[in-house]
C-alpha positions as CSV (number, residue, x, y, z in Angstrom):
1,M,154.0,-177.5,184.4
2,T,152.1,-174.6,182.9
3,R,153.9,-171.3,182.8
4,T,152.1,-168.0,182.5
5,F,153.7,-164.9,181.1
6,P,152.6,-161.3,181.6
7,F,151.2,-159.8,178.4
8,R,150.5,-156.3,177.3
9,A,146.9,-155.1,176.9
10,R,146.8,-152.4,174.3
11,G,150.2,-151.0,175.2
12,R,149.2,-150.1,178.8
13,G,151.7,-152.3,180.5
14,V,151.5,-155.7,182.2
15,R,147.9,-156.9,182.8
16,R,147.0,-158.3,186.2
17,L,145.5,-161.7,186.9
18,P,141.8,-162.0,187.7
19,G,141.3,-161.7,191.5
20,E,144.4,-159.5,192.0
21,M,143.8,-155.8,192.9
22,N,145.7,-153.0,191.3
23,K,146.9,-150.1,193.5
24,T,143.7,-148.0,193.0
25,E,141.5,-151.0,193.8
26,A,143.5,-151.8,196.9
27,A,143.2,-148.2,198.1
28,Y,139.4,-148.3,197.5
29,A,139.2,-151.7,199.3
30,E,140.8,-150.1,202.4
31,Q,138.1,-147.3,202.2
32,L,135.3,-149.9,201.9
33,E,136.7,-151.8,204.9
34,L,136.8,-148.5,207.0
35,R,133.2,-147.9,205.9
36,R,132.2,-151.4,206.9
37,L,133.8,-151.1,210.4
38,A,132.0,-147.7,210.8
39,G,128.7,-149.4,210.0
40,E,128.1,-147.5,206.8
41,L,127.9,-150.8,204.8
42,L,127.3,-154.4,205.8
43,A,129.8,-156.2,203.5
44,W,131.8,-155.9,200.3
45,W,133.4,-158.4,197.9
46,F,136.1,-158.1,195.3
47,E,135.3,-159.5,191.8
48,P,132.8,-162.1,193.2
49,M,131.0,-162.7,189.9
50,T,130.8,-162.2,186.2
51,L,127.6,-161.1,184.6
52,R,127.0,-162.4,181.1
53,M,126.1,-159.6,178.7
54,A,126.2,-161.5,175.4
55,K,127.9,-164.4,173.8
56,R,131.6,-164.2,174.8
57,T,131.1,-160.8,176.5
58,G,130.9,-160.5,180.3
59,Y,131.2,-157.9,182.9
60,T,133.1,-158.5,186.2
61,P,132.4,-155.7,188.7
62,D,135.4,-154.7,190.8
63,F,133.4,-154.6,194.0
64,V,129.9,-155.7,195.1
65,V,128.8,-153.7,198.1
66,M,125.9,-154.5,200.5
67,L,124.5,-151.4,202.1
68,P,122.9,-151.3,205.6
69,D,119.4,-151.7,204.2
70,E,120.7,-154.8,202.3
71,R,120.6,-153.2,198.9
72,I,123.4,-154.2,196.5
73,E,125.6,-151.8,194.5
74,F,128.3,-152.7,192.0
75,H,131.4,-150.4,192.2
76,E,133.7,-150.0,189.2
77,V,137.0,-148.4,190.1
78,K,138.7,-146.6,187.2
79,G,141.8,-144.5,187.1
80,F,140.9,-143.5,183.5
81,M,138.0,-144.4,181.2
82,E,138.6,-145.9,177.8
83,D,135.8,-145.5,175.2
84,D,135.1,-149.3,175.1
85,A,134.9,-149.4,178.9
86,A,132.4,-146.5,179.0
87,V,130.2,-148.2,176.4
88,K,130.3,-151.5,178.3
89,L,129.4,-149.8,181.6
90,K,126.5,-148.0,180.0
91,V,125.2,-151.3,178.5
92,C,125.6,-153.0,181.8
93,R,123.7,-150.3,183.7
94,Q,120.8,-150.8,181.3
95,Q,120.9,-154.6,181.1
96,F,121.3,-155.3,184.8
97,E,119.5,-152.3,186.4
98,W,117.3,-154.8,188.3
99,L,120.4,-156.1,190.2
100,G,121.3,-152.7,191.6
101,P,123.2,-149.6,190.5
102,I,126.6,-149.7,188.9
103,V,128.6,-146.9,190.5
104,L,131.7,-145.5,188.8
105,V,134.4,-144.8,191.4
106,R,137.3,-142.4,190.7
107,K,140.1,-141.3,193.0
108,V,140.2,-137.5,193.5
109,A,143.6,-136.0,193.3
110,K,145.2,-134.7,196.5
111,R,145.4,-131.2,195.1
112,D,141.6,-131.3,194.7
113,G,141.0,-132.5,198.3
114,G,141.6,-136.2,197.9
115,G,139.1,-139.0,198.6
116,W,136.8,-140.7,196.2
117,K,134.1,-139.5,193.7
118,L,131.2,-141.9,193.2
119,E,129.1,-141.4,190.0
120,G,125.8,-143.1,189.2
121,E,124.5,-143.8,192.7
122,R,120.7,-144.1,193.1
């Protein structure tokens, strides 16, 4: 039997398994589902693919979203942005621009009105 143990990623706590949403991603998934039910988008998927950027380097978008006109957007949900993640996102936007925009999604604090801020939409 194979046992898995949680491990620490750069001292930020226990890392989640692929395919499992963190709290911020789960809250955004609820928002996407409300938008789908309202007809604002056709469909959404959580971590459905990994795009290969270079040897041993890939990018797995948090969400792939299909808009009503059937355009595709990649939504990356971040509570905070590390330097390496910002560089990877910039490179992905350049390398995979033909697939659709990569949108950075941040949760807006309740004291600032709440909701979601989307950066990088076309």
